[in-house]
VOPAGU-2260 file (C-alpha; in pm, 1 decimal, decimal comma):
REM VOPAGU-2260
SITE   aa  ch    i         X         Y         Z
SITE  MET   A    0    8785,1   -4655,8  -15044,2
SITE  MET   A    1    9037,5   -4779,6  -15299,0
SITE  GLY   A    2    9155,1   -5042,6  -15052,3
SITE  GLY   A    3    8801,3   -5178,6  -15021,8
SITE  LEU   A    4    8765,5   -5198,1  -15397,9
SITE  GLY   A    5    9098,6   -5374,2  -15420,0
SITE  VAL   A    6    8991,3   -5638,9  -15170,5
SITE  ALA   A    7    8660,0   -5685,9  -15352,2
SITE  THR   A    8    8842,4   -5726,5  -15683,2
SITE  LYS   A    9    9068,7   -5991,8  -15534,2
SITE  VAL   A   10    8770,6   -6180,2  -15388,3
SITE  LEU   A   11    8592,4   -6180,7  -15724,8
SITE  HIS   A   12    8912,7   -6294,8  -15892,4
SITE  LEU   A   13    8948,0   -6585,9  -15649,7
SITE  CYS   A   14    8581,8   -6682,6  -15687,5
SITE  ALA   A   15    8628,8   -6718,7  -16059,7
SITE  PHE   A   16    8865,4   -7007,9  -15994,7
SITE  LEU   A   17    8661,3   -7186,2  -15726,0
SITE  PRO   A   18    8503,6   -7516,4  -15839,7
SITE  LEU   A   19    8141,8   -7493,4  -15945,2
SITE  VAL   A   20    8052,3   -7762,8  -15693,9
SITE  ALA   A   21    8052,3   -7499,7  -15420,3
SITE  TRP   A   22    7716,1   -7386,7  -15558,9
SITE  SER   A   23    7590,5   -7724,5  -15680,9
SITE  THR   A   24    7322,5   -7936,0  -15521,3
SITE  GLU   A   25    7238,2   -8297,3  -15453,9
SITE  PRO   A   26    6990,4   -8487,9  -15671,3
SITE  SER   A   27    6644,0   -8547,8  -15532,8
SITE  PHE   A   28    6579,4   -8859,5  -15740,8
SITE  LEU   A   29    6766,8   -9139,1  -15916,2
SITE  ILE   A   30    6628,3   -9359,5  -16191,8
SITE  ILE   A   31    6824,6   -9676,1  -16121,6
SITE  GLY   A   32    6700,1   -9899,2  -16404,3
SITE  VAL   A   33    6614,5  -10120,1  -16565,9
SITE  GLY   A   34    6779,4  -10106,0  -16909,3
SITE  LYS   A   35    6531,8  -10153,0  -17197,7
SITE  CYS   A   36    6240,3  -10060,1  -16972,5
SITE  GLY   A   37    6184,9   -9701,0  -17077,1
SITE  THR   A   38    6431,9   -9512,0  -16858,0
SITE  SER   A   39    6503,7   -9258,0  -17133,8
SITE  SER   A   40    6138,3   -9169,6  -17180,2
SITE  LEU   A   41    6080,3   -9158,5  -16804,0
SITE  TYR   A   42    6376,2   -8926,8  -16751,2
SITE  TYR   A   43    6311,8   -8685,5  -17037,6
SITE  TYR   A   44    5938,8   -8671,7  -16968,1
SITE  LEU   A   45    6008,2   -8582,7  -16604,7
SITE  THR   A   46    6256,7   -8312,2  -16700,9
SITE  GLY   A   47    5976,0   -8155,8  -16904,0
SITE  HIS   A   48    5822,7   -8045,5  -16573,1
SITE  PRO   A   49    5923,7   -7682,8  -16506,2
SITE  GLN   A   50    6044,3   -7772,3  -16155,6
SITE  VAL   A   51    6272,3   -8056,5  -16270,6
SITE  VAL   A   52    6620,6   -7949,5  -16377,8
SITE  ALA   A   53    6813,6   -8195,3  -16595,5
SITE  ALA   A   54    7160,6   -8317,6  -16498,6
SITE  SER   A   55    7455,5   -8252,5  -16728,7
SITE  GLN   A   56    7383,5   -8591,4  -16884,1
SITE  LYS   A   57    7114,9   -8854,5  -16844,0
SITE  GLN   A   58    7345,8   -9138,7  -16739,1
SITE  VAL   A   59    7610,6   -9019,7  -16495,3
SITE  GLN   A   60    7697,2   -9379,0  -16392,5
SITE  TRP   A   61    7903,6   -9264,4  -16096,1
SITE  PHE   A   62    7784,5   -9497,2  -15821,2
SITE  ASP   A   63    7863,4   -9807,3  -16026,8
SITE  HIS   A   64    8155,5   -9740,4  -16264,8
SITE  ARG   A   65    8321,1   -9421,6  -16136,9
SITE  TYR   A   66    8272,6   -9440,9  -15763,5
SITE  ASP   A   67    8525,2   -9272,0  -15535,5
SITE  ALA   A   68    8381,6   -9168,4  -15199,2
SITE  SER   A   69    8642,5   -8894,9  -15156,4
SITE  LYS   A   70    8533,8   -8729,9  -15481,6
SITE  PHE   A   71    8158,8   -8721,3  -15427,0
SITE  ALA   A   72    8147,7   -8341,4  -15439,6
SITE  SER   A   73    8408,7   -8275,7  -15706,3
SITE  SER   A   74    8328,3   -8569,4  -15934,4
SITE  TYR   A   75    7957,1   -8638,4  -15888,4
SITE  LEU   A   76    7781,5   -8323,2  -15775,2
SITE  ARG   A   77    7935,6   -8122,4  -16057,2
SITE  HIS   A   78    7676,5   -8283,2  -16285,7
SITE  PHE   A   79    7392,0   -8093,4  -16113,7
SITE  LYS   A   80    7315,7   -7724,6  -16152,3
SITE  PRO   A   81    7226,0   -7490,5  -15865,9
SITE  LEU   A   82    6851,6   -7494,4  -15802,8
SITE  LYS   A   83    6592,7   -7231,7  -15729,4
SITE  ALA   A   84    6342,4   -7275,0  -15449,5
SITE  GLY   A   85    6104,0   -7561,9  -15526,6
SITE  GLU   A   86    6317,9   -7717,8  -15799,7
SITE  VAL   A   87    6456,2   -8073,0  -15801,1
SITE  THR   A   88    6713,3   -8253,5  -16011,5
SITE  GLY   A   89    6815,9   -8611,6  -16076,5
SITE  GLU   A   90    6977,4   -8855,0  -16316,1
SITE  ALA   A   91    6903,1   -9191,7  -16478,4
SITE  SER   A   92    7171,2   -9462,5  -16479,2
SITE  PRO   A   93    7008,8   -9799,9  -16558,5
SITE  GLY   A   94    7313,1   -9993,2  -16441,1
SITE  TYR   A   95    7270,9   -9885,8  -16078,6
SITE  VAL   A   96    7002,6  -10145,8  -16009,4
SITE  SER   A   97    7226,2  -10439,0  -16104,3
SITE  TYR   A   98    7526,3  -10394,9  -15874,7
SITE  ALA   A   99    7509,9  -10509,2  -15512,8
SITE  GLN   A  100    7737,3  -10236,6  -15377,7
SITE  VAL   A  101    7541,3   -9944,7  -15525,8
SITE  PRO   A  102    7245,7   -9921,2  -15279,1
SITE  GLY   A  103    7482,5   -9880,7  -14983,9
SITE  ARG   A  104    7689,7   -9623,8  -15169,2
SITE  VAL   A  105    7382,6   -9421,1  -15259,2
SITE  LEU   A  106    7251,9   -9439,6  -14903,8
SITE  SER   A  107    7579,9   -9315,0  -14757,4
SITE  HIS   A  108    7586,6   -9005,6  -14979,0
SITE  LEU   A  109    7216,9   -8941,9  -15053,9
SITE  PRO   A  110    7012,4   -9081,3  -14763,6
SITE  GLY   A  111    6701,6   -8882,0  -14855,8
SITE  VAL   A  112    6701,9   -8947,7  -15229,5
SITE  LYS   A  113    6394,0   -9091,0  -15403,2
SITE  ILE   A  114    6447,2   -9409,3  -15604,3
SITE  LEU   A  115    6264,1   -9470,4  -15931,8
SITE  CYS   A  116    6287,7   -9798,4  -16120,1
SITE  ALA   A  117    6121,0   -9867,7  -16453,9
SITE  VAL   A  118    6023,1  -10232,5  -16499,3
SITE  ARG   A  119    5873,5  -10421,4  -16790,7
SITE  ASP   A  120    5728,4  -10760,1  -16874,2
SITE  PRO   A  121    6047,0  -10970,2  -16836,8
SITE  ALA   A  122    6012,8  -11155,9  -17165,9
SITE  SER   A  123    5965,7  -10833,8  -17363,0
SITE  ARG   A  124    6260,9  -10672,9  -17186,2
SITE  ALA   A  125    6482,9  -10969,3  -17266,5
SITE  TYR   A  126    6377,4  -10971,7  -17632,9
SITE  SER   A  127    6436,3  -10598,2  -17664,4
SITE  ALA   A  128    6780,5  -10631,7  -17504,9
SITE  TYR   A  129    6861,8  -10918,1  -17742,4
SITE  HIS   A  130    6812,2  -10688,0  -18041,1
SITE  TYR   A  131    6968,3  -10379,6  -17882,9
SITE  ASN   A  132    7261,0  -10533,6  -17694,8
SITE  TYR   A  133    7336,8  -10858,3  -17880,5
SITE  LEU   A  134    7238,6  -10836,9  -18247,2
SITE  ALA   A  135    7381,0  -10485,4  -18268,2
SITE  VAL   A  136    7732,3  -10619,5  -18195,5
SITE  ALA   A  137    7716,7  -10981,1  -18313,7
SITE  HIS   A  138    7923,9  -11098,5  -18609,6
SITE  ARG   A  139    7708,0  -11113,9  -18921,6
SITE  GLY   A  140    7617,3  -11473,1  -18996,1
SITE  ARG   A  141    7717,1  -11585,8  -18645,3
SITE  GLU   A  142    7414,7  -11465,0  -18448,9
SITE  LEU   A  143    7263,7  -11707,7  -18201,8
SITE  PRO   A  144    6882,4  -11714,5  -18212,0
SITE  PHE   A  145    6706,8  -11554,2  -17916,7
SITE  GLU   A  146    6570,4  -11884,9  -17794,4
SITE  ASP   A  147    6914,9  -12048,1  -17795,4
SITE  LEU   A  148    7059,3  -11767,3  -17583,1
SITE  ILE   A  149    6782,3  -11758,6  -17324,2
SITE  LYS   A  150    6769,2  -12136,7  -17284,9
SITE  ALA   A  151    7145,4  -12143,2  -17235,8
SITE  GLU   A  152    7120,4  -11862,0  -16981,4
SITE  ILE   A  153    6836,0  -12020,5  -16787,1
SITE  ASP   A  154    7029,7  -12346,9  -16769,4
SITE  PHE   A  155    7332,8  -12148,3  -16654,5
SITE  LEU   A  156    7129,7  -11968,2  -16387,7
SITE  VAL   A  157    6979,9  -12290,6  -16256,4
SITE  THR   A  158    7302,7  -12493,1  -16250,0
SITE  LYS   A  159    7562,5  -12229,3  -16160,5
SITE  CYS   A  160    7370,8  -11961,2  -15973,9
SITE  LEU   A  161    7017,6  -12011,1  -15848,0
SITE  GLY   A  162    6981,4  -12387,7  -15823,5
SITE  GLY   A  163    7055,7  -12590,6  -15511,9
SITE  GLY   A  164    7417,5  -12636,3  -15612,9
SITE  GLY   A  165    7469,8  -12281,2  -15735,8
SITE  VAL   A  166    7626,9  -11985,3  -15559,3
SITE  ALA   A  167    7288,6  -11845,8  -15455,7
SITE  GLY   A  168    7072,3  -12156,3  -15463,2
SITE  ALA   A  169    7012,7  -12185,3  -15090,8
SITE  ALA   A  170    6839,3  -11847,9  -15079,9
SITE  LEU   A  171    6590,6  -11941,1  -15351,2
SITE  LYS   A  172    6453,3  -12272,9  -15231,5
SITE  ASP   A  173    6104,0  -12127,0  -15198,2
SITE  ASN   A  174    6066,5  -12000,0  -15556,1
SITE  ALA   A  175    6222,5  -11660,7  -15487,6
SITE  THR   A  176    5987,8  -11581,6  -15198,6
SITE  THR   A  177    6260,0  -11587,7  -14935,1
SITE  THR   A  178    6481,5  -11295,7  -14845,5
SITE  THR   A  179    6739,0  -11274,1  -15123,0
SITE  THR   A  180    6938,7  -10964,0  -15035,2
SITE  ASN   A  181    7261,6  -11167,3  -15029,4
SITE  ILE   A  182    7237,6  -11267,5  -15395,6
SITE  ASP   A  183    7478,4  -11078,9  -15619,5
SITE  LEU   A  184    7415,6  -11208,0  -15970,5
SITE  SER   A  185    7645,9  -10958,7  -16140,2
SITE  SER   A  186    7964,1  -11058,7  -15957,8
SITE  GLU   A  187    7896,3  -11394,8  -15791,5
SITE  CYS   A  188    7728,1  -11546,7  -16093,6
SITE  TYR   A  189    7796,2  -11375,8  -16426,3
SITE  GLY   A  190    8123,3  -11228,8  -16306,6
SITE  ARG   A  191    8251,8  -11562,7  -16182,7
SITE  TYR   A  192    8193,1  -11754,6  -16504,1
SITE  SER   A  193    8280,4  -11681,9  -16865,8
SITE  ALA   A  194    8052,0  -11627,5  -17163,0
SITE  GLU   A  195    8182,3  -11958,8  -17299,5
SITE  THR   A  196    8068,4  -12138,8  -16984,2
SITE  GLN   A  197    7726,1  -11983,7  -17019,3
SITE  ALA   A  198    7654,1  -12010,4  -17392,8
SITE  GLY   A  199    7950,4  -12191,7  -17546,8
SITE  ALA   A  200    7767,2  -12522,2  -17586,8
SITE  ALA   A  201    7480,5  -12354,6  -17774,2
SITE  ALA   A  202    7727,1  -12175,8  -18002,4
SITE  LYS   A  203    7921,0  -12495,4  -18073,6
SITE  ARG   A  204    7606,5  -12687,7  -18161,5
SITE  ARG   A  205    7500,5  -12424,4  -18413,2
SITE  PHE   A  206    7832,0  -12308,7  -18563,9
SITE  GLN   A  207    8070,6  -12599,3  -18509,8
SITE  GLY   A  208    8435,7  -12487,5  -18536,6
SITE  ASP   A  209    8364,7  -12116,4  -18586,2
SITE  TRP   A  210    8147,8  -12085,9  -18277,4
SITE  SER   A  211    8346,8  -11824,9  -18079,8
SITE  LYS   A  212    8230,3  -11540,3  -18305,6
SITE  ALA   A  213    7876,9  -11597,6  -18175,8
SITE  LEU   A  214    7987,9  -11467,4  -17833,7
SITE  PRO   A  215    8104,5  -11108,1  -17891,5
SITE  ARG   A  216    8304,3  -10940,3  -17617,4
SITE  SER   A  217    8131,1  -10608,7  -17679,1
SITE  ASN   A  218    7825,2  -10560,2  -17456,0
SITE  ALA   A  219    7888,2  -10902,4  -17301,8
SITE  HIS   A  220    7780,5  -10783,1  -16956,5
SITE  LEU   A  221    7443,8  -10691,6  -17113,2
SITE  TRP   A  222    7365,8  -10968,0  -17361,5
SITE  ARG   A  223    7475,2  -11233,9  -17112,3
SITE  GLN   A  224    7202,6  -11110,1  -16877,2
SITE  LEU   A  225    6899,7  -11105,5  -17106,0
SITE  VAL   A  226    6717,2  -11316,6  -16848,3
SITE  GLY   A  227    6911,6  -11220,4  -16537,1
SITE  ARG   A  228    6841,9  -10849,0  -16559,5
SITE  SER   A  229    6474,3  -10929,7  -16606,3
SITE  LEU   A  230    6452,3  -11093,5  -16261,1
SITE  TYR   A  231    6393,1  -10758,6  -16095,7
SITE  SER   A  232    6323,7  -10879,4  -15743,2
SITE  LEU   A  233    6676,0  -11020,0  -15707,4
SITE  TYR   A  234    6824,4  -10672,6  -15750,3
SITE  LEU   A  235    6556,1  -10462,3  -15586,7
SITE  GLU   A  236    6566,7  -10664,4  -15263,9
SITE  ARG   A  237    6879,0  -10466,1  -15169,1
SITE  TRP   A  238    6717,8  -10130,1  -15241,2
SITE  TYR   A  239    6408,5  -10209,9  -15034,8
SITE  ALA   A  240    6635,9  -10333,2  -14755,6
SITE  VAL   A  241    6818,7  -10000,4  -14711,7
SITE  PHE   A  242    6566,6   -9735,9  -14823,3
SITE  PRO   A  243    6220,7   -9663,5  -14679,3
SITE  LYS   A  244    5954,0   -9842,1  -14879,8
SITE  ASN   A  245    5781,2   -9516,4  -14973,7
SITE  SER   A  246    6109,0   -9391,3  -15124,6
SITE  VAL   A  247    6133,6   -9675,1  -15379,7
SITE  TRP   A  248    5885,0   -9643,7  -15665,7
SITE  LEU   A  249    5830,9   -9872,5  -15961,6
SITE  VAL   A  250    5708,6   -9746,9  -16298,5
SITE  CYS   A  251    5557,1   -9980,9  -16556,9
SITE  SER   A  252    5717,1   -9953,8  -16899,1
SITE  GLU   A  253    5388,6  -10072,2  -17050,6
SITE  ARG   A  254    5220,5   -9755,8  -16923,9
SITE  LEU   A  255    5494,7   -9531,4  -17056,9
SITE  ALA   A  256    5435,8   -9687,6  -17400,4
SITE  GLN   A  257    5081,6   -9544,6  -17417,3
SITE  PRO   A  258    5052,2   -9163,3  -17415,0
SITE  ASP   A  259    4742,5   -9135,5  -17194,9
SITE  LEU   A  260    4873,6   -9384,9  -16939,7
SITE  ALA   A  261    5217,7   -9222,6  -16948,9
SITE  VAL   A  262    5064,8   -8888,6  -16850,4
SITE  GLU   A  263    4884,3   -9052,9  -16558,1
SITE  GLU   A  264    5204,9   -9225,7  -16446,7
SITE  LEU   A  265    5406,5   -8902,8  -16462,3
SITE  ASP   A  266    5138,1   -8715,3  -16270,2
SITE  ARG   A  267    5157,5   -8978,4  -15998,0
SITE  VAL   A  268    5537,6   -8966,2  -15975,2
SITE  ALA   A  269    5555,8   -8586,3  -15978,8
SITE  ARG   A  270    5279,4   -8542,6  -15722,6
SITE  ASP   A  271    5320,3   -8833,1  -15483,0
SITE  LEU   A  272    5693,4   -8903,6  -15493,8
SITE  LEU   A  273    5861,6   -8574,4  -15582,0
SITE  ASN   A  274    5600,5   -8341,3  -15428,4
SITE  LEU   A  275    5595,5   -8112,6  -15731,6
SITE  GLU   A  276    5329,4   -7864,7  -15828,9
SITE  PRO   A  277    5057,8   -7983,5  -16071,2
SITE  PHE   A  278    5170,3   -7986,8  -16433,5
SITE  ASP   A  279    5008,1   -8103,7  -16756,1
SITE  PHE   A  280    5247,5   -8358,0  -16908,8
SITE  ARG   A  281    5038,2   -8409,7  -17222,0
SITE  ASP   A  282    5243,6   -8182,3  -17446,8
SITE  VAL   A  283    5570,2   -8333,4  -17321,0
SITE  VAL   A  284    5455,7   -8689,8  -17384,3
SITE  ALA   A  285    5296,8   -8598,3  -17718,7
SITE  GLU   A  286    5641,9   -8531,1  -17864,6
SITE  GLY   A  287    5707,4   -8905,8  -17887,3
SITE  LYS   A  288    5915,0   -9190,1  -17739,5
SITE  TYR   A  289    6283,1   -9167,9  -17655,5
SITE  ASN   A  290    6554,3   -9411,3  -17767,0
SITE  ALA   A  291    6303,2   -9634,9  -17944,8
SITE  GLY   A  292    6406,5   -9908,9  -18184,6
SITE  SER   A  293    6711,3  -10134,3  -18196,5
SITE  SER   A  294    6954,0   -9888,1  -18353,2
SITE  HIS   A  295    7183,8   -9689,3  -18126,5
SITE  ARG   A  296    7076,8   -9334,8  -18210,3
SITE  GLY   A  297    7131,2   -9191,8  -17863,2
SITE  PHE   A  298    6919,7   -9165,5  -17549,5
SITE  GLU   A  299    6768,8   -8834,5  -17663,4
SITE  ALA   A  300    6663,1   -8966,8  -18005,3
SITE  LEU   A  301    6291,1   -8904,6  -18036,6
SITE  THR   A  302    6043,3   -9109,8  -18239,6
SITE  GLU   A  303    5704,0   -8953,1  -18304,7
SITE  TRP   A  304    5413,6   -9166,3  -18189,2
SITE  GLN   A  305    5276,1   -9216,5  -18539,8
SITE  ASP   A  306    5610,5   -9367,8  -18644,8
SITE  VAL   A  307    5633,9   -9613,6  -18356,4
SITE  PRO   A  308    5426,7   -9893,1  -18519,7
SITE  THR   A  309    5647,7   -9880,6  -18830,3
SITE  LEU   A  310    5957,3   -9903,7  -18613,5
SITE  GLU   A  311    5819,5  -10197,1  -18416,5
SITE  ALA   A  312    5714,5  -10378,8  -18734,1
SITE  LYS   A  313    6080,0  -10403,0  -18840,2
SITE  ARG   A  314    6138,2  -10659,5  -18567,3
SITE  PRO   A  315    6003,0  -11013,8  -18604,3
SITE  PRO   A  316    5765,9  -11123,7  -18327,3
SITE  MET   A  317    5910,3  -11314,8  -18036,5
SITE  PRO   A  318    5880,2  -11694,0  -18080,3
SITE  HIS   A  319    5588,6  -11820,9  -17871,1
SITE  SER   A  320    5796,8  -12101,2  -17725,4
SITE  ALA   A  321    6055,4  -11848,2  -17606,2
SITE  ARG   A  322    5784,9  -11640,2  -17441,3
SITE  ARG   A  323    5642,7  -11942,3  -17261,3
SITE  THR   A  324    5988,8  -12036,8  -17137,4
SITE  LEU   A  325    6057,2  -11686,7  -17005,3
SITE  ASP   A  326    5711,6  -11636,8  -16854,8
SITE  ASP   A  327    5733,0  -11963,5  -16664,6
SITE  PHE   A  328    6083,0  -11892,3  -16535,9
SITE  ALA   A  329    6012,8  -11529,2  -16437,7
SITE  LYS   A  330    5675,5  -11576,7  -16267,9
SITE  PRO   A  331    5801,6  -11651,4  -15912,8
SITE  PHE   A  332    6034,1  -11351,7  -15932,1
SITE  ASN   A  333    5743,7  -11134,8  -16048,7
SITE  ASP   A  334    5539,9  -11261,6  -15753,5
SITE  ARG   A  335    5820,8  -11164,4  -15518,5
SITE  LEU   A  336    5836,6  -10818,9  -15675,5
SITE  LEU   A  337    5465,5  -10773,6  -15604,7
SITE  GLN   A  338    5535,7  -10856,2  -15241,7
SITE  LEU   A  339    5819,7  -10607,6  -15220,7
SITE  ASP   A  340    5612,4  -10335,6  -15384,3
SITE  GLY   A  341    5309,6  -10405,9  -15169,1
SITE  HIS   A  342    5086,4  -10360,5  -15475,5
SITE  ARG   A  343    5142,4   -9984,7  -15466,6
SITE  ASN   A  344    5272,5   -9953,3  -15823,8
SITE  LEU   A  345    5214,9  -10303,6  -15958,6
SITE  PRO   A  346    5096,7  -10521,4  -16122,9
SITE  CYS   A  347    5189,5  -10393,0  -16464,8
SITE  PRO   A  348    4958,7  -10479,0  -16757,6
SITE  ASN   A  349    4977,8  -10837,8  -16890,0
SITE  TRP   A  350    5267,2  -10962,2  -16679,9
SITE  ALA   A  351    5365,1  -11317,0  -16588,9
SITE  THR   A  352    5109,0  -11514,9  -16789,1
SITE  SER   A  353    5237,5  -11747,1  -17058,0
SITE  THR   A  354    4914,4  -11719,3  -17259,3
SITE  ALA   A  355    4908,4  -11339,6  -17284,7
SITE  ALA   A  356    5037,9  -11166,1  -17594,8
SITE  HIS   A  357    5303,4  -10906,5  -17509,4
SITE  ASP   A  358    5463,9  -10813,1  -17835,6
SITE  ASP   A  359    5442,6  -10438,0  -17766,8
SITE  ASP   A  360    5820,3  -10403,3  -17748,4
SITE  ASP   A  361    5887,9  -10050,7  -17625,4
SITE  ASP   A  362    6260,1  -10006,1  -17679,7
SITE  ASP   A  363    6340,7   -9714,5  -17452,2
SITE  ASP   A  364    6651,3   -9752,4  -17244,2
């Protein structure tokens, strides 16, 4: 009898030192993007469902910045708690959508995972990112106006990347309606050229000899892609190419910005994509919006709905000329996104028309 107890004691002692991953689980869903499209609200609203268990952190960022195939269990799965029957878990890393190698990595480790991507009127996303990712780090007195940055970036995209002479131009001869899965903007375009190549001329025109301070190194991978990361079809082509179409779902940021529509959107995701039991999301959504505004208060920072208009009023409206420029440039990419989606989740309200007013800048990330 004592021998049996001794063996049991040793087993318990050994178990105490085993890695937690032995009892962990794989995520059922990933929110892959897009930054400044409401990923924080989408994630925290979903985790309000009693069957959705939150990860150790919202943005794990493993498949893009920390990837090591040999450490999938020990490095990645440790972020997810053991689940009870009927429960699901997931994470939200907005950078996943932007990197060409990530869809294949996800497929190799999580072939059955559901993919969620929040998208937003491209001009509004770009303007929100300008305030959140550029002005927040720019040198005071050396900030390039929004319109200067986007015009410089569009010229850069056309001449260096997407035009006939650019690295990806041949694939876009038909206004982004051709198959574009070979385009890798992040590495082949932005990664190949410097910030000075992209926006140096605009900075020199405005600030003369002290122009370099207008191009901060901090957040450069984000503020350099105000326009690029708003061309959703270029990135999502790869995800639709490797995952079943019914496993890739788009969520309109514009709907998440309105409580009643947000509840409907969450109901649809929980029921039709994640196969969860019915749940009333109204109380969860009623708490407010996450990560709103241009200040970096944290992904979990909550703004009550009645305070949202005051927060939005602090930002000047987008120049109409800038909106027209962005709407015109983004429209063919929006059309391609509609084709990829098959009109299951889109169109989102008020997209891709240069005469519509879209100054409802929801700043969730």
